[in-house]
C-alpha positions in Angstrom: -41.9 40.0 124.2 -42.1 40.3 120.2 -43.9 37.0 118.5 -43.4 37.5 114.9 -45.7 36.2 112.2 -45.5 35.4 108.5 -48.1 34.9 106.5 -47.1 33.4 103.1 -49.6 32.8 100.9 -50.3 32.8 96.8 -53.8 33.8 95.8 -55.2 33.4 91.9 -58.4 35.4 92.3 -58.5 37.3 95.6 -59.7 34.5 97.7 -56.6 33.3 99.2 -55.5 36.7 99.4 -59.0 37.4 101.7 -58.3 34.5 104.2 -54.4 35.6 104.9 -56.0 39.2 105.8 -58.3 37.4 108.2 -55.5 34.9 109.4 -53.4 38.3 109.6 -56.0 40.3 112.3 -56.7 36.9 114.4 -52.7 36.5 114.6 -52.8 40.4 115.5 -55.0 39.9 118.4 -52.1 38.2 120.7 -50.7 40.7 122.8 -47.1 41.4 121.4 -47.6 39.8 118.3 -46.9 40.9 114.8 -48.1 39.5 111.6 -46.9 39.9 108.2 -48.5 38.8 104.9 -46.0 38.0 102.2 -47.5 37.0 98.8 -44.6 34.6 97.2 -45.4 35.2 93.6 -43.4 38.7 94.7 -40.6 37.6 96.9 -37.7 39.9 97.7 -34.8 39.4 99.6 -36.2 41.4 102.1 -39.2 38.9 102.6 -37.0 36.0 102.6 -35.4 37.5 105.8 -39.3 38.0 107.6 -39.9 34.3 106.7 -36.2 33.5 108.5 -36.9 35.8 111.7 -40.3 34.7 112.3 -41.4 32.6 115.3 -44.4 31.6 112.8 -45.2 30.7 109.2 -48.7 29.8 108.0 -49.1 29.0 104.8 -51.8 29.6 102.5 -52.8 28.3 99.0 -56.1 28.2 96.8 -56.7 24.3 96.0 -56.1 23.9 92.4 -57.0 20.6 90.8 -56.5 19.2 94.2 -53.5 20.6 95.0 -51.3 23.5 95.9 -51.0 26.3 93.2 -48.5 25.9 90.7 -46.9 29.3 91.9 -47.4 28.4 95.7 -45.4 25.0 94.6 -42.7 27.1 93.0 -42.0 29.0 96.4 -42.3 25.4 98.4 -39.8 24.5 95.8 -37.4 27.9 96.4 -37.7 26.6 100.7 -35.0 23.8 99.5 -31.8 26.0 100.1 -33.1 26.5 104.1 -34.4 22.9 103.9 -30.9 21.9 103.9 -29.2 24.5 106.3 -32.5 23.5 108.6 -33.2 27.7 108.7 -36.8 26.6 109.9 -36.0 24.0 112.3 -38.4 24.6 115.2 -40.8 27.2 114.1 -43.9 26.8 114.4 -46.4 26.0 111.3 -49.9 26.2 110.1 -52.0 26.6 107.2 -55.0 27.3 105.1 -56.8 27.0 101.9 -60.0 27.7 99.8 -61.5 26.2 96.5 -65.0 26.9 94.9 -66.2 23.5 95.9 -67.4 22.8 99.2 -64.7 19.6 99.4 -62.6 20.4 96.2 -59.8 17.8 97.9 -58.7 20.7 100.1 -57.6 18.0 102.5 -54.4 17.3 99.5 -53.8 20.7 99.8 -53.7 20.7 103.9 -51.4 17.6 103.6 -48.8 19.2 101.3 -48.1 22.4 103.8 -48.2 20.1 106.8 -45.6 17.8 104.6 -43.4 20.9 103.8 -43.3 22.0 107.3 -42.5 18.7 108.2 -39.6 18.5 106.1 -38.4 21.8 107.4 -38.6 20.7 111.0 -41.2 22.6 112.3 -44.2 22.2 114.6 -47.6 22.3 113.0 -50.6 23.5 114.6 -53.9 22.2 114.0 -57.0 24.3 113.7 -58.1 23.0 117.0 -62.1 23.9 116.3 -64.9 21.3 116.6 -66.7 21.0 113.2 -69.8 23.3 112.2 -72.8 22.9 110.1 -73.2 19.4 111.0 -76.5 19.1 112.4 -80.0 20.2 112.1 -79.4 23.1 114.2 -76.8 24.4 112.0 -76.0 26.4 109.5 -73.5 27.9 106.2 -72.8 30.5 109.2 -71.4 28.5 111.8 -67.5 28.9 112.6 -65.4 26.1 110.7 -68.5 25.2 108.5 -65.7 23.1 106.7 -65.6 20.4 109.4 -61.3 20.7 109.0 -58.8 19.9 111.5 -55.7 19.8 110.1 -55.8 23.4 109.1 -58.6 26.5 108.2 -60.5 25.5 104.7 -62.8 27.9 103.1 -65.1 27.3 99.8 -65.5 30.8 97.6 -68.2 30.7 94.9 -66.6 31.3 91.6 -68.2 33.8 90.1 -67.8 36.5 93.2 -64.7 37.7 94.0 -62.3 38.2 97.0 -64.4 41.5 98.4 -67.5 39.2 98.9 -66.2 35.1 98.8 -65.1 33.3 100.8 -68.1 34.1 103.4 -67.6 36.1 106.5 -67.9 32.5 108.8 -65.1 31.2 106.9 -62.9 34.4 107.4 -63.8 34.1 111.0 -62.4 30.6 110.9 -59.3 31.7 109.5 -58.8 34.5 111.8 -59.3 31.8 114.9 -56.2 29.9 113.4 -54.3 33.0 113.0 -55.1 33.5 116.9 -54.6 30.0 117.7 -51.0 30.0 116.5 -49.9 33.8 117.5 -51.2 32.4 121.1 -49.7 28.6 121.0 -46.3 30.5 119.4 -46.3 33.4 122.5 -46.9 30.2 124.9 -43.8 28.2 123.7 -41.4 31.4 123.1 -42.3 32.0 127.0 -41.2 28.5 128.2 -45.4 28.2 129.8 -45.7 25.1 128.1 -44.7 21.8 130.5 -43.1 19.0 129.6 -45.4 16.1 129.4 -42.5 13.5 129.9 -39.9 13.8 132.4 -37.0 11.6 130.9 -34.8 11.6 133.6 -33.4 8.6 135.2 -35.2 7.7 137.8 -33.2 5.5 141.0 -34.9 2.3 142.1 -37.5 2.5 144.7 -38.4 6.3 144.0 -42.2 6.8 143.9 -42.0 8.3 140.1 -40.6 4.6 138.6 -44.1 3.0 140.3 -46.6 1.9 137.9 -50.3 1.3 138.2 -51.9 -1.5 136.3 
């Protein structure tokens, strides 16, 4: 089975692009998954076709002044026609971001990305990792060293390029996000997820109707 995953991102200084490539590599670990990188500042009709055909879209933006970057917001606004037509309804979605500061209000950016997904009726996938670097035995080499939950967060020193920053631990965290999205998308597409709630009406006396206090 073929799983199509698109990674739509903007990168101002190469740091977000480095994360996007890590997400791409992680997504490619899932058997049958094909991942595509899309720079939202260079959108073509073919790129829009890739997004529309994708089973999952992973959004990536740097955090500038506590929000997504201007170019990424332009892309967000450009999806309004798709939103109106419900073109991305029930696609899987996830997100990642990076700033030069350790905190940098990155949660606000991921909140914007998840809200974009919610407006499109998409299914948001969290990072799904315990926080790292939060004990006396932890270190900056830990997976999820920033301690994110809603998506992948990274920190890149402002005086270093994307060839060096963000560090390997953040790139490995981003790769795990890509792998998680690919795996969950495959499970959803093959129907291996079991419904948690059976809303079929039950007849009186059916054991399924009994509730233990």
